[in-house]
Every structure is written in C-alpha cells, then in structure tokens.
C-alpha positions in Angstrom: 0.0 0.0 0.0 2.8 2.4 0.9 4.6 1.7 -2.3 1.5 2.2 -4.4 0.7 5.4 -2.6 4.1 7.0 -3.0 5.2 5.5 -6.3 2.0 5.6 -8.3 -1.0 7.3 -6.7 0.4 10.5 -5.4 2.5 11.3 -8.5 -0.5 10.7 -10.7 -2.7 12.8 -8.3 -0.3 15.7 -8.4 -0.1 15.6 -12.1 -3.9 15.6 -12.5 -4.1 18.5 -10.0 -1.6 20.8 -11.7 -3.1 20.1 -15.1 -6.6 20.7 -13.7 -5.4 24.0 -12.3 -4.4 25.0 -15.8 -7.9 24.0 -17.1 -9.5 26.0 -14.3 -7.7 29.1 -15.4 -8.6 28.4 -19.0 -12.3 28.1 -18.1 -12.3 31.3 -16.0 -10.6 33.1 -18.9 -13.2 31.8 -21.4 -16.0 32.9 -19.1 -14.4 36.4 -18.8 -13.8 36.8 -22.5 -17.3 35.8 -23.6 -19.0 37.3 -20.6 -22.8 37.5 -21.0 -22.6 36.1 -24.5 -21.9 32.7 -23.0 -25.1 30.9 -21.9 -25.5 29.8 -18.3 -25.7 26.2 -19.5 -22.4 26.4 -21.2 -20.7 28.3 -18.3 -21.7 25.4 -16.0 -20.9 22.8 -18.6 -17.3 24.0 -19.0 -16.7 22.9 -15.4 -17.2 19.4 -16.5 -13.9 19.7 -18.3 -12.3 20.5 -15.0 -13.9 17.5 -13.3 -12.8 15.1 -16.0 -9.2 16.5 -15.8 -9.2 16.1 -12.0 -10.2 12.5 -12.4 -7.9 11.5 -15.3 -4.2 11.9 -14.6 -3.4 11.0 -18.2 -5.3 10.9 -21.4 -4.5 10.4 -25.1 -1.5 12.5 -26.4 -2.3 15.1 -29.0 -0.5 17.8 -30.9 -3.5 20.1 -30.0 -3.0 19.6 -26.3 -2.5 22.7 -24.2 0.2 20.8 -22.2 2.5 20.7 -25.2 3.5 24.2 -24.0 5.3 22.6 -21.0 7.6 20.7 -23.4 8.3 23.9 -25.3 9.1 25.8 -22.1 11.3 23.0 -20.8 12.5 21.0 -23.7 14.3 17.7 -23.0 16.6 16.3 -25.6 17.7 12.7 -25.3 20.8 11.2 -26.9 22.1 7.7 -26.4 25.5 6.4 -27.2 25.1 3.3 -29.2 27.3 0.4 -28.2 27.8 -3.0 -29.8 25.8 -5.6 -28.0 28.2 -7.5 -25.8 28.2 -10.4 -23.5 30.8 -11.7 -21.1 33.3 -14.3 -22.3 31.9 -16.5 -19.6 34.0 -19.6 -20.4 37.2 -17.7 -19.9 36.0 -15.5 -17.0 35.9 -18.6 -15.0 39.7 -18.8 -15.5 40.1 -15.1 -14.6 39.1 -15.5 -10.9 35.7 -13.9 -11.5 35.0 -13.3 -7.7 38.0 -11.0 -7.6 37.2 -9.2 -10.8 33.5 -8.7 -10.0 34.3 -7.5 -6.5 36.6 -4.9 -8.0 34.0 -4.0 -10.6 31.1 -3.5 -8.1 32.8 -2.1 -5.1 33.4 1.3 -6.6 29.9 1.6 -7.9 27.9 1.1 -4.8 30.4 1.3 -1.9 28.7 0.1 1.2 25.1 -0.2 -0.2 22.7 1.7 1.9 20.0 1.8 -0.8 18.2 5.1 -0.7 15.0 3.4 0.5 11.7 5.1 0.1 9.9 5.6 3.3 6.4 7.0 4.1 7.0 10.6 3.4 5.7 13.7 5.2 4.0 14.7 2.0 2.0 11.5 1.8 1.1 11.8 5.5 0.0 15.4 5.0 -2.1 14.6 2.0 -3.7 11.7 3.8 -4.4 13.7 6.9 -6.0 16.5 4.9 -8.1 14.1 2.9 -9.3 12.4 6.0 -10.3 15.7 7.7 -12.2 16.8 4.6 -14.0 13.5 4.3 -15.0 13.6 8.0 -16.3 17.2 7.6 -18.5 16.2 4.6 -19.8 13.0 6.2 -20.4 14.5 9.6 -22.2 17.5 8.2 -24.4 15.3 6.0 -25.4 12.9 8.7 -26.1 15.6 11.2 -28.2 17.5 8.7 -29.9 14.2 7.6 -30.9 13.4 11.2 -32.5 16.9 11.6 -34.5 16.4 8.4 -35.5 12.9 9.3 -37.5 14.1 12.3 -39.5 16.6 10.1 -42.8 15.8 8.6 -43.9 16.0 5.0 -46.1 19.0 4.0 -49.7 17.9 3.4 -51.1 21.2 2.1 -53.1 20.1 -1.0 -52.7 23.6 -2.7 -48.9 23.5 -2.4 -48.7 19.8 -3.4 -50.7 20.4 -6.5 -48.5 23.3 -7.4 -45.4 21.1 -7.0 -47.0 18.4 -9.1 -47.8 20.8 -11.9 -44.3 22.1 -11.8 -42.9 18.6 -11.9 -44.8 17.9 -15.1 -43.8 21.2 -16.5 -40.1 20.3 -15.9 -40.5 16.7 -17.1 -39.2 15.4 -13.9 -40.2 11.7 -13.4 -38.7 11.1 -10.0 -41.1 11.7 -7.1 -40.1 14.7 -4.9 -41.3 15.0 -1.3 -42.1 18.4 0.2 -40.8 18.8 3.8 -41.0 21.7 6.3 -38.1 21.8 8.6 -36.2 24.1 11.0 -32.9 22.7 9.5 -33.0 25.2 6.7 -33.5 29.0 6.4 -34.5 28.9 2.7 -35.8 26.4 0.1 -33.3 23.8 -1.0 -33.1 20.3 -2.5 -31.8 17.5 -0.3 -30.6 14.1 -1.6 -30.5 12.5 -5.0 -31.7 9.0 -4.4 -34.8 10.2 -2.6 -35.0 13.9 -3.3 -36.8 16.1 -0.8 -37.6 19.8 -1.3 -37.0 21.4 2.1 -38.8 24.6 3.1 -38.6 26.6 6.3 -41.7 26.5 8.5 -44.4 28.9 7.3 -42.6 29.5 4.0 -45.6 28.7 1.8 -47.8 31.3 3.6 -45.4 34.1 2.7 -45.4 33.5 -1.1 -48.0 33.6 -3.8 -48.7 30.6 -6.1 -46.7 32.2 -8.9 -43.8 32.7 -6.6 -44.0 29.2 -5.2 -44.0 27.9 -8.8 -40.8 29.8 -9.5 -39.2 28.3 -6.5 -40.4 24.8 -7.4 -39.2 25.1 -11.0 -35.8 26.1 -9.8 -35.4 23.3 -7.3 -36.8 20.8 -9.8 -34.2 22.0 -12.2 -31.6 20.7 -9.7 -33.4 17.3 -9.8 -33.5 17.2 -13.6 -29.8 18.2 -13.9 -28.7 15.7 -11.2 -27.0 18.5 -9.4 -26.9 16.7 -6.0 -25.0 13.8 -7.6 -22.6 16.2 -9.2 -22.2 18.0 -5.9 -21.1 14.7 -4.2 -18.7 14.0 -7.1 -17.1 17.5 -6.8 -16.9 16.9 -3.0 -15.0 13.7 -3.6 -12.6 15.6 -6.0 -12.2 18.3 -3.4 -11.2 15.7 -0.9 -8.5 14.3 -3.3 -7.3 17.7 -4.3 -7.8 19.6 -1.1 -4.2 21.0 -1.3 -4.9 22.9 -4.6 -6.4 26.4 -3.9 -7.6 26.7 -7.5 -9.8 23.6 -6.9 -11.5 25.5 -4.1 -12.0 28.5 -6.3 -13.5 26.2 -9.0 -15.9 24.5 -6.5 -17.2 27.9 -5.3 -17.6 29.1 -8.9 -19.4 25.9 -9.8 -22.0 26.5 -7.2 -22.7 30.0 -8.6 -22.9 28.8 -12.2 -25.1 25.9 -11.1 -27.7 28.4 -9.8 -27.4 30.4 -13.0 -28.0 27.3 -15.1 -31.0 26.3 -13.0 -32.4 29.8 -13.3 -32.1 29.5 -17.1 -33.7 26.1 -17.2 -36.6 27.3 -15.1 -37.1 30.3 -17.3 -36.9 28.1 -20.4 -40.0 26.2 -19.1 -41.9 29.4 -18.3 -43.6 32.0 -20.4 -41.6 35.0 -21.8 -43.5 37.3 -19.4 -42.3 35.4 -16.3 -38.8 36.9 -16.4 -39.6 39.9 -14.2 -41.7 38.0 -11.7 -39.1 35.2 -11.5 -36.5 37.9 -10.9 -38.5 39.5 -8.2 -39.0 36.1 -6.5 -35.2 35.6 -6.4 -34.7 39.0 -5.0 -37.3 38.3 -2.3 -35.6 35.1 -1.4 -32.1 36.6 -1.3 -33.3 39.5 0.8 -35.2 37.5 3.4 -33.4 34.2 3.8 -29.9 33.4 5.0 -27.4 31.3 3.2 -28.2 27.6 3.7 -25.8 25.0 5.0 -23.0 24.3 2.5 -23.1 20.6 1.9 -22.7 18.4 -1.2 -26.1 16.9 -0.5 -27.9 20.3 -0.7 -28.8 22.6 -3.6 -30.6 25.8 -2.7 -32.1 28.7 -4.6 -30.5 31.5 -2.5 -27.0 30.1 -2.0 -24.9 33.1 -2.6 -26.1 36.7 -2.0 -22.8 38.0 -3.4 -23.8 37.0 -6.9 -27.2 38.6 -6.7 -26.5 41.2 -9.4 -25.1 38.5 -11.8 -28.2 36.4 -11.4 -30.7 39.3 -11.8 -28.9 40.5 -14.9 -29.0 37.1 -16.4 -32.7 36.7 -15.6 -33.5 40.1 -17.1 -31.7 39.4 -20.3 -32.7 35.8 -20.7 -34.2 34.9 -24.1 -35.3 31.5 -25.4 -33.1 31.0 -28.4 -30.8 28.4 -29.9 -28.8 30.8 -32.0 -25.6 30.2 -30.1 -26.0 26.5 -29.6 -23.7 25.6 -32.5 -21.1 28.1 -31.3 -21.3 26.8 -27.8 -20.9 23.2 -28.9 -17.8 24.3 -31.0 -16.3 26.1 -28.0 -16.9 23.1 -25.7 -15.3 20.7 -28.2 -12.3 23.0 -28.8 -11.6 23.5 -25.1 -12.1 19.7 -24.6 -9.5 18.9 -27.3 -6.8 21.2 -25.8 -7.5 20.5 -22.1 -8.4 16.8 -22.0 -5.5 15.5 -24.0 -1.9 15.1 -22.9 1.3 16.5 -24.4 2.5 14.8 -27.5 5.9 13.1 -27.4 7.2 15.2 -30.3 10.8 14.0 -30.0 11.7 10.4 -29.7 15.0 9.3 -28.3 17.6 9.3 -31.0 18.6 5.7 -30.0 15.7 4.1 -28.3 16.3 0.5 -27.4 14.7 -2.0 -29.7 14.6 -4.7 -27.1 12.3 -3.9 -24.2 14.1 -6.5 -22.1 17.5 -4.7 -22.6 18.7 -2.9 -19.5 17.8 0.9 -19.4 20.8 3.1 -20.4 21.7 6.4 -18.8 21.7 9.2 -21.3 22.6 12.1 -19.1 23.4 13.1 -15.5 23.6 16.3 -13.6 26.3 17.0 -12.7 28.1 15.2 -15.5 30.1 12.1 -14.6 33.7 13.2 -14.0 32.9 16.9 -13.5 35.7 18.6 -11.5 34.4 22.1 -10.7 30.8 21.6 -9.5 29.1 24.5 -7.7 28.7 23.3 -4.0 25.4 25.2 -3.9 23.9 22.5 -6.2 20.9 21.0 -4.4 20.0 18.2 -6.8 21.6 15.3 -8.6 19.7 13.9 -11.5 19.9 10.9 -13.8 18.0 10.5 -17.1 17.4 7.2 -18.7 16.7 6.3 -22.4 13.1 5.0 -21.7 10.2 5.3 -19.4 11.0 3.9 -16.0 9.1 2.5 -13.0 8.7 4.6 -9.9 11.3 2.8 -7.8 14.9 4.0 -7.2 18.1 2.8 -5.7 20.5 5.7 -5.0 23.4 3.8 -3.4 26.6 4.6 -1.6 28.0 5.3 1.8 30.8 6.8 3.8 32.2 10.3 3.4 32.1 10.2 -0.4 28.2 10.1 -0.4 26.7 13.6 -0.3 24.5 14.7 2.6 20.7 14.2 2.1 18.4 17.1 3.3 15.0 16.6 4.7 13.5 16.2 1.2 12.6 13.0 -0.6 14.1 11.8 -3.9 11.4 11.9 -6.6 10.8 11.3 -10.3 10.6 14.6 -12.2 9.0 12.8 -15.1 9.0 9.2 -16.4 12.7 9.3 -17.3 14.4 11.6 -14.9 15.0 11.0 -11.2 16.1 13.7 -8.8 18.1 13.2 -5.6 18.2 16.2 -3.2 21.7 16.7 -1.8 23.8 19.1 0.3 27.4 19.6 -0.9 30.5 21.1 0.5 33.4 22.9 -1.2 36.6 21.0 -2.1 35.1 17.6 -1.9 35.0 14.4 -3.9 31.5 12.7 -4.2 30.3 9.4 -5.5 26.6 8.4 -5.9 25.8 4.9 -7.0 22.8 4.1 -9.3 21.7 0.6 -8.6 24.2 -2.0 -7.2 24.4 -5.7 -6.9 22.1 -5.7 -3.9 19.8 -2.8 -4.7 18.2 -2.6 -8.2 15.1 -0.5 -7.9 16.0 1.6 -10.9 13.9 -0.4 -13.4 12.3 0.3 -16.7 8.5 0.3 -16.9 8.9 -3.3 -18.2 10.6 -4.2 -15.0 14.2 -4.5 -16.3 16.9 -3.2 -13.9 19.4 -0.7 -15.0 23.0 -1.9 -14.8 25.0 -0.6 -11.8 26.8 2.7 -12.4 27.8 5.8 -10.6 28.0 9.6 -10.7 31.3 10.9 -9.4 32.5 14.5 -9.3 34.4 17.1 -7.3 33.2 20.5 -6.1 34.8 23.8 -6.6 38.2 24.2 -4.8 39.0 20.4 -4.8 42.7 19.6 -4.8 44.5 18.0 -7.8 44.6 14.7 -5.9 40.8 14.7 -5.5 40.3 15.7 -9.2 42.5 12.8 -10.2 39.9 10.5 -8.6 37.3 11.4 -11.3 39.6 11.2 -14.3 38.4 8.6 -16.8 41.2 6.2 -18.0 42.1 6.1 -21.6 43.9 3.6 -23.8 47.1 5.0 -25.1 48.5 2.0 -27.0 47.4 -1.4 -28.4 49.9 -4.1 -29.2 49.3 -5.1 -31.9 47.7 -1.9 -33.1 44.0 -1.5 -33.3 42.8 -2.3 -36.8 45.8 -3.9 -38.7 45.1 -6.7 -41.2 48.3 -8.8 -41.2 49.0 -9.6 -37.6 51.4 -12.6 -37.2 49.7 -15.8 -36.3 52.5 -16.6 -33.9 51.6 -13.6 -31.7 51.0 -15.0 -28.2 49.5 -12.1 -26.3 47.6 -8.9 -26.7 48.7 -5.8 -24.7 46.6 -2.7 -23.9 48.3 0.2 -22.2 46.4 2.9 -20.2 47.3 6.5 -19.3 46.9 5.9 -15.6 47.5 3.0 -13.1 44.5 0.7 -13.1 42.7 -1.2 -10.3 43.8 -4.6 -11.5 40.5 -6.1 -12.8 39.6 -7.2 -16.3 36.6 -7.2 -18.5 37.6 -8.8 -21.8 34.3 -9.2 -23.6 33.1 -10.7 -26.8 30.5 -9.1 -29.2 27.2 -10.8 -29.4 26.7 -14.6 -29.0 29.2 -15.7 -31.6 32.6 -16.5 -29.9 34.5 -17.2 -33.2 35.8 -13.6 -33.4 37.1 -13.7 -29.8 40.7 -15.1 -29.6 41.2 -18.4 -27.8 43.0 -18.3 -24.5 45.6 -21.1 -24.1 44.9 -23.6 -21.4 46.5 -22.9 -18.1 47.1 -19.2 -18.8 45.3 -16.1 -17.6 45.3 -12.4 -18.1 47.8 -10.3 -16.0 49.0 -6.8 -15.4 52.4 -5.3 -15.6 53.9 -4.2 -12.3 53.0 -0.6 -12.8 49.3 -1.6 -13.5 49.2 0.4 -16.7 49.3 -2.5 -19.2 46.9 -5.4 -19.3 48.1 -8.6 -21.0 45.7 -11.2 -22.5 47.4 -14.5 -23.6 46.0 -15.7 -26.9 46.2 -18.5 -29.4 45.5 -17.1 -32.9 44.4 -18.7 -36.2 45.4 -17.6 -39.7 43.0 -15.5 -41.8 40.8 -14.6 -38.9 39.2 -11.2 -37.9 39.2 -10.9 -34.1 37.2 -8.5 -32.1 37.6 -7.8 -28.4 35.6 -5.3 -26.3 37.2 -3.8 -23.2 34.3 -3.2 -20.8 30.7 -3.5 -21.8 27.3 -3.0 -20.1 27.4 -5.0 -16.9 31.2 -5.7 -17.2 33.2 -2.7 -16.1 36.2 -4.2 -14.3 38.7 -2.2 -16.4 38.9 0.7 -13.9 41.4 3.3 -12.8 43.0 2.9 -9.4 40.4 5.4 -8.2 37.6 3.2 -9.4 36.6 5.1 -12.6 35.6 2.6 -15.3 37.0 2.7 -18.8 34.4 3.7 -21.4 33.8 0.7 -23.7 36.5 0.3 -26.4 36.4 -2.1 -29.3 39.7 -3.7 -30.3 39.9 -5.4 -33.7 42.6 -6.9 -35.9 43.1 -9.5 -38.6 45.7 -12.2 -38.8 47.6 -13.0 -41.9 47.7 -16.3 -43.8 50.3 -19.0 -43.2 
C-alpha cells in the first residue's frame, strides 16, 4: 500500500491536480472573454472539463494539447551512445578468478550499499491527513443534517402539493419529490439525489404567492433534472482528493454559482416569456429574506450566494429563449475539450531508443556530468535521465564520506525518465553516488528490467588536484598489436593494452554478441595479467590464420577495467586480422 501510494497514486494525483489548475484558469478566462454572450448552461458545462481533468491523470496525447507548451518551455533532448551488443566471455571469465574481478568491478559503484530506500513521506502523510479531515467534515455535516431532516414531517397542504406536481410535469421530472417543512434550513433547498426532498422553512408557503412558489419549485426541480446533487457529491470527492490545490477550491465555489445560473435559465426556459420579471422578483425576495443555507454536497438551494445577486438578476432580465448560439457553444466546448483533456504529444523520440524492451535501461545524461571537476557546491539536486520510461522505484546507493548529505526532502521522479536526488554539498570535496548496485536494483524500466549498476562521481569547486584525479576517466594510449591492422602474425602469443593511468587490477575482456568465433582463444593454463605498474593489461591468446578478431574492453554489466580510483573505462572495441600462413 505504501509503495503504491508514493510510487503511483500521489505522482498521478499531483499531475492531475496541476493540469486541472491550468484547465480552471482556461475556463475562467473563457467565461471572462465571452461574458454574457456565454449561456449559463455552457458556463456550467465547462466545469465538466475540470472535473474530468481532475479524475484523469493522463489521457491520449495530442498535438493540439495545451500541455504541449510545457515541453516547449522546458525541452528535453535525449541522446544515447550506441554500443555494440556485448556479452561476457563466460567460459574464460571462470579462468580469470571472477570473484576478484566482479568485486573490483562492483565495489566502486555502490560502496557500502545503503540503498536510498523510500519511506512513508511527510508529503504523503500530510495529504492523507488533509483528505481524512475533509472526508469527515463532509460526512459528519451530511449525517447531522440528515438526522435533523428525518425528524421533520412532510407537508400535506393540497394547494402546495398540487403546485409542486404541476411544476414537476412542466419540468418533465419523473422522480417523485417529497415536500418537507423543517427548521434545519433557512431557505428552500433540495436534499438528496436517491430520494430527493424539497426542504422549506416553517411557514414558507404562507409568505409566497402561487406564482412565486412555482418559480421556487421550478428552480429546485431544475436541480433534480440536472442531477446537481449527484454532481455535488462528485465534486466533493474531487475536493477531498485535491484539497491542497487552492484553485480547486476556487472552482468549487464558482461551480455553485454557475449551477444556480444554469437552474435559473432552465426554469425560465420552461416558463412563459412574461415570467422573467416576476421570476427575478421572486429571487430578490428570497435573497433579501433568507440566510445562506448549510453548505453541503447533498444540498442545492435557490438562494445560496447573495454576493452573486447582481449577476443572477442581470442574467434573468436578459434571458431569451433561443438556440442561435448552440452551435457556437458546442464548438467552443469541443475545442476546449481537445486542448485540455489531452496530454502532451511526445514530439521528440529518443535518438537511439532500445529495440529490445528486455534490454537494461541506459543512462543518457546526469547532472552534474560524470567526471565533472568544478561543480558548484550550492547545487541542491543530482539527476539521472534514462533512455526510456521507468518504473517509480529508485536505488541511489553509496556510503561513507564520499556520499553527499541528504536534506529533509525526498528523492522523486521529475518525469517518467528523470529521477532527482536532493543533496547538500561542501566545497573542495569528492563525491560518488551509485545508481543501482548488486544488492539494490530498484531503478527499473517500466517493463521491470533493472538498470546496470553505475555511478555519478565528481568534485566540487576548490578540490585539490589529488581529488580531481579520482574522477579522471582512464584512456587507452597503446594497443599491441595496433587497433585495426590486417596482417598480424599468427604466432603472436599475447595482446597488450596500455592505459594512461594506473589501473585497479580487474579485467573485462568481452566478446561481441553470441558468436565467440571472433574472440581469440585463451591457451589452457594461462590467464590475463597486469604489468607491475598496473598500466598495461596482457591477454594470452592463441590465434588462427586469416581470422578477424574483435575484443571489447568493458561492456554493459562488465566494467572491471577501472582506474586505481575506481573510474571505469568507457567501452572500447579492439579489432585486428591475422595473416595467412
């Protein structure tokens, strides 16, 4: 549960929330631009886009999506170094003392593996606490109100009941609606969607004429017809999930206002043209004489917000029964839906995306760069970017003084490919951070394939030359025979590779692919060795005439050619061809 909450649920929730915030701003902007030319029904309908966006963390990608702007503002370019597929010369590694070589190869990558383990974060706790408090508030408010209403009796005045029945037929509402007088409300409102009840304050019907009561009933039946109580509960659930987003609160408040405008318009559409003024006077009378009702998702009143009185009266006064703008409204709704309910298009594919989903993910970039020697100590994040979409786990490994300090912030995934580790750095220091290790391999692709162990190592500003030397990558300065000749003597008994710096003493002589015919045979009883200065690696060989040989020094998963400071050699391909006898 914890892993699902932190690795999947919360990242998707936060994505949905920030995208919905953008949609809320778009809806508010559209309402402001079109103003009174936008029908109340459309004003309210646009909030459906917000609700859908809050529910869906991801939708189909589209070039028309508004969220493509995020990629333009923060472009990410991906490049991958293509390496020949390589596998270990396993038959010969057994002769090379693999335990020693692999220990040398892995120890510098992960040090003493601590595994940056994900724990229940303060962020998850805060979200859960807020959601729980919101849920309890809604539930307690509903049940307390429900208990007060349950003790009230239904109204049995035949005059009022006949008016309600006439209005129900006028609004084409099939569901039965009970009429209840109760002290629980200060003004008329609808309660419940499974068994809707129209709640009235005691004595309400005596203070209003039949026409005025019809206006009230038409409005409240409009809530029934539009299923506004159900929508209110749905928005309450979304408010619970996104309680931390202030724009969601703004949207909820605005939805209640636009809901009343839409119900006013629906009631007027079922009335005669001459009813606009009398309907407006009824609304004014309600707003002037009754307090705001209880704010609850199970309630929908007619006088919910006195602050919007002018807006409602202006709409009522200018209301006309027409369908002239229906096509334009539908077009606007569709256009906004296309740009807000789609995700950003992946316009740029990785230049060297892996063809095999079961191949280990490759690192395409890090920040700081591997081997950097003058990193600003004020840097607060280390990042690693992979060549494909990853799962949500991570294994930042390492230990001891070379591992940077971790502030009170949690490592996170910036997107599906880039992971961020918060750090605190000091001046004149050498740092090393492992990415996966032999024991911790939570950096995995979305297909579940673990990334090969590697490391980010660097020094900060002011580091000594000795510390800088620890991050220098070794390079080959000489091959014997040379790399690429086509007439190497068959009698040659060893290959020599000389480096520009003393090495750690491990080997990773690798063959390309599954075919071992191009890898030179190692004579029985012999094994690779180093010269005394640890700069030249020697591989005993037994060559055949007319053969093209290919040897790879280091390969994915085999990085035992390392400097004395533990920096691995970048893969190098060594080829030559023997002459004929």
